[in-house]
Structure formats: structure tokens, C-alpha cells
N, C-alpha and C positions, 0 to 999 in steps of 0.2 A: 335443473333438468327440466326438459319438455315431456310429458305427457298425453301422448293420441292414442284414442279409441278406437278400436277394430271392430271386425263385423262379428268379430264371436264378444259377446257380452261378460266385460271383468276384466277382458286378455287387452295387453295397454304394452304399447310402442314407448319406451324410454328414449331419451337424446337426449346426450350429453352437452352443456353453455358453454362454454368452455371462455375461458380467459386466459387470453393469448398476450405477447409478450416476444420480446427477442430469444429469449431462452425457449421456448416453445406455449406449452398452455396449460392447464390448472381446469380440471373440471372434481364435482363428485360425479361419480359413479352408482352410490345408493346412499339416502339421507333418510334415517326417519321419521321425522317428520314431517317430509314432500311426501312422501309413501303413503305416512297417514292423512295426510292432508287427500289426497288422492281416492282415499277408501280400501287402500289397500293391505295387505296385510305387511307386516315389519319384522316379521319372525325371522331369524335365520341361524337356523339349527346342523347344518351341514352349509358346506363347499365343495362340491364334485367337478373336475375336470375331465377331459375326455379328448383322447390324440389318436387323431384317424390320418391312417397312410394315403389312403387315395381319394380321388375328385373321385364321386361318386357312390362314395358309400353314403350305404342309409341306416338313422335310428331310429327306433320309435313303431309304430304309435304306441305308448306306452303312456297310462294313469295307472294311480292308488283308488282306489274302492274306500267307504266310510266305512270306518271312524277314521284312516289314513288320508288325513290332508296332506297331501306336499303340492302347495305352487311354486312356484319355480321361476328362479329373474338368473333370463340365461343370456351371454352374451358374447361372439365369436373374437378371443384376444390372437387370433393370428392364424391368418386366409380365411377365407367365406365360407358361410352355410347359408342355406336358405330353412327356416324355420316355419314350423307349421304347429301353432295349435285347432285342435279338433272339440268342439263341445258335445260331449257326450254325456251329459248333464239331462236326463230326461225331461226333471224340470225346467227348465231352463228354454225360454224366449226362442233361444240360441241354436238348439239341438239341434243337431248334426251339419250348424256352418263348419266354414275355417277360414282363419287367413292365416294368409304368408308374406313374412316379412325378412328380404337381405338381412342378414349379419354379417359387417367382416369386422376385421381387424380397424381396418380403412375408416368405415363409417362409423364406428365405437357404438352403435344400436343397440338396444337389449331388449329380448321383448321380457314382460310379466303373462306366465301362464296360472291361472286361479288354481288351484286343486278341482281334483275329480273329474280336467279337461283332458285329454290325450297329446301330451308331445310329439312329436319327432324332429327330423332335420335329416337334409342332404348335405353333404359337404360339396363345393364348389371350388375345390383347392385340394392340391396333392397337401401333407404336413398340417391339418386342420387342428388349431383347439379350439373347445368349447368352454367355457366356464358357466359353472350352474351356483347360485345361491339358493339354497332351498329350507322353507318353511316347515319340514316334518321333519323325520326321520322314517331314511329307506323300511319298508316296513313289506319281506318277501312275501307272505299272505295276501296282502293286500292289492297286490301289482296285477294290471289284466292289461290288455291291449286288443288292437284292431290291426290286422293286415296293412301294410301302408299305401297298397292299392287297392282295399276296400270297394267294389263298384259304387257300394253303397251310399261313398262319399265324395266322391267325384274330383280329389286329390291328384292333383299334376303337376308332377314332378319334374322339375325345370331340367334335366338330363335321364339319362339312363341310370338306372340303379345297376353299379356292377360290383358294391359289394354289402351282402346285407347278413344279419346273422340266421343264421336253423329258426332261433325263436320268434326274433320278428319276422319272418318268412312265414311261418306256420301258423301266427293267431289266422283265428276263425273272421270269416265273413261275418259279418253282421246278417242275421234273419229275418229284422225286421220284431221281433219278440223285448222284453224290455230288458236293461244290460240291467248287471250284479253293478 
């Protein structure tokens, strides 16, 4: 695997190293040794699958608050998404920064989103599926979010948002006060 750092501290793009022959290719999609060598959490306690009917669907921006750490390795396995990680860790040197990475079934790229960083994505194709390996169990009492179009963070999504849940559309704008 090839690991590339992003604008957000601790957020890493993970590309496969394909070993090809006339049958196709083989590649490791996850390896605890390689992740540990990069300083990334190797714990996987859940794997989540999201199916999205329509292009333009937006999910996010979700995060967990302490003590409910939840790092995510996000990979698009059908279709295409633009994946966004927004650093809302107030002690981080990249607080307020975000990174946007295109993940597709064709490029087989993944994004590691560290704990306490908000995460969301927009589908670029109909019938898109996204697979997450998650380092901690989901804790509803620890869930927080920011609205996907909060002007404080300046995220410019590539397409019009055509489908979004009431919950995701209803997260508050950041008011400049410390985040929980």
C-alpha cells in the first residue's frame, strides 16, 4: 500500500499496490503491520456498508466525541464519491481544515479518517456503495455533526446536493465557541 498525507493532520489516502498478471491483479486492502508502521490505528471493530440510490446524495458531516473514538477507513466499492474529512479537533494544528478525495470503484483508493474528525461524502454516481472499517463501536450518545454547507468551513461540494437526511441538513452552523 502507498500512504499519502493530506491537509488534515492524521488523515491519509491509502492506495493499493497492485500485483498484476493475465488473471487480473491482487492487492492488500488492509494490513495491520503496514498501518501500524504509518502510526495509524489497526483496530477494526465494525465494518459498515452504505448504499446510495442517487448521484448527489450527501451523508455527513458526522463525528464522535470523546471518549467514543471512531477512526474510519473509507472505500467506495461501487460507483464514485467525493469523500471529505473536516478537522474539528480544537487541539489540532489543522483545526478547521478539510480534505476532499475522490474515491471510486475504479481507482480503489481509500481514505483513513482519524477519530474525532468529521466525515461526510457526496455520491457522484447512481447506485454507489461505500464500505467503512471502523476502529470503535458507534455510540449514539457520542454522535455530533456539522452541517455540510456550514459557511465557517467553506466546503465546496462538486455537485448540487440532491438528497440529504433531515438530520444532516439540520446540524447547526459553528458559532465559534469550543466544540463538544
